[in-house]
N, C-alpha and C positions, 0 to 999 in steps of 0.2 A: 446239859440244856440241850433240845432236843429244835425241833421245826415243827412249824405249822405247815400241814397239807393240806390242800381244798380238790375235791374230787366234785365235779358235775357233769351231770349231762345237760347237752345246749344244743340246739336247734343253730342252724345255719346265719339266724336273724336274731343269735345271741341272749334268746328265752332258755330260762332256768327253772321254769317254774315244775309241778307233782310232773314226775314223766310218765305218767302213764301213756304219753304219742309214742313211748320207746320202745311198746312191746311188739310193734308193727314188721319191727326190725332184728328180732331176737337176740341172744345172746351169743357172743361168738368168744369160744371161749378163750383167747389169746386176752380177749378183757379183762376176762375173770385172773391171768394172770397179769397182766400191768395194774387191775385194781389190789391185788394181792401182795404185790411188790408193794405197793403204798403202805399197806395195813400192814404187812408181816414187819416196815420197823418201826410200828406206831404202840407208844404205852399207853395210848388214852384217846377216845374219842370226844369229840367236844361238838358241840350241836346247839343251835338254838331252840329255843320250846316247841314251836311249832314241829318244825322238822323231829324234836323227838318223841314227841305225842302222837307223829307219822311212824315212826319207825318201831317203836311198842310195840304193838299190836304186830305188826310186818316180822318181827323179828323176836320176839322173848316167846315166841313157843317152838321156833325152828331147831331145829337138830342138825347137827353135820351129815346126819342121814338126809334130810329136805336140801340142802346147801351149804356147800362147804366153807362160806363165811360165815353161819351159825355163829359157831363158837368163839369167831373175834369180837361181833357184835355183843353177843350176852358173856363174856368173861370180861371182856377188857372196862376198865376205870368209862365210865360215862361222865364228864362235866356239862351241863346244863346251864347255858346263859338265861335266864328268864327272873325276870324280877316278879312273877304271879305266879309259876309255880312254886307248891312247897314242900309237896310230900310224893318223891317218884317212887312209883312199884317198881319199873326193870329194874332187876338185881345189878347190885355193881353200879349206881346211880347216884350222882347228888350236884344238889343246886348251887353253881357260884355266885348267883344273884345278877342283876341287871348289867348290861352291857358295861364293864370300864375295863380300858386295855391295859390298866396296872393288875387285874386281877389274871388276864390273862394271859399276860406276861408271867406272874406267880405263879399260875398253873404249870405252865408251858418250862420254868426253872427247875420246878421241882421234877419233873418226870425226867426218865431213865430210855427216853426215846422221844418220838415224835407225836405231835398230835394229829390225830385224822380231825378233818372234816368234813361231811355231805352235805347236800344240798345247803339249807342254813344262809338261805341268801340276803334276809336281815344281817345279821352276822359278819357273813363275809363281808358284804360290802362296806361293813364297820373298820373291821381288821384292816381290808384293804387299804382304807384310810389312813388307816394310823399305821400301819409299814409293819403289820404283825404276821405278814403272811408271808411265807419261805418260797410256798408253792404252788401252782395251777396245776389241776391235773385234770382236762379239758376232753368229753368224749362227743367228739361233735357231730349230730346224728343231718341226715343228708333231708332235711325240709326244713320249711320254715313254717313260724308259725301267728306272725303278723304282731297279735300282741301278747301281755305278759311281761312277767319281772325278765328283767336281763340283769345279766352281772354286772356290765357297769352300768351306769343310768344316765344321762342324756348331763345331769352337771359334777359329774366325777370328771378329777383333776386330772389332764394328762399322766400316763405313768407309762413307761420302759420296762420292756421285756424280755430275756435273754430265753431261746431255746434248746431243752435241756433233753427233749427227748420229744420224738412223732412215729404213728405206725399209722395201717390203715390197715381194718378189716374185711373181711368178705362182705359181712350185709353193709357194707358203706358208712361205716364208721370212722371217722379220725378219732386219732388218740393224738393230745398235743400235751406237751407238761411247758412250762414256761416258770422261770424265777426271775421273780421283780429284781429291775439291775436299782441299786443306792443313785 
C-alpha cells in the first residue's frame, strides 16, 4: 500500500489555479529534482477530470527528449476521478468514477507505490477533508494572485501539519513538503 502525495504550484496568497503565472520565474533544475523524487516512488497518477483534460494535450505528445517528465506522465497508469468522463484517449488512463473516498482508498491499496496528484484542486480538497493525503509538496511562488481557488478554502476544518522538507531556489520559489498530523 502506497501513499498519496500532492504537488501544487501556489502563490504566496495560496492560489492554486492553472499555473500559467509561473512561467515568468522559469524552472529551476532543482525543482525538477524535487518533483522527480516524488514521481520516482509513484506507481500511479490520480487526477481530477479538469486537470486530466489539461494534462492530456500537454503531455501525451511529449517525449523524453522534449521533457524528462514525459515518460512518467505517459507511461504511468492514470486514474481519473470523474462522473462525466467516460472514454479517456490518453494511454494508460482509466476513469474510476465520481469522487468516493472508498474508491480512492481501493486504488491506493492496490498499488505497489505511491499515487501522485498534481493540480486537481477539487479532488485535493475532498481528499484533505477525508484524511486521504499523506504528503503536500508545495512550490510557493513569490507573488500574490488576489483572486482564485485556494488550496484551503475559508470553510476548511483546521488541520496541523509537520514539515518534512524545505528548499529555496534561485528563481525565488520555495518548496515546502508537509505531512498531515493525525
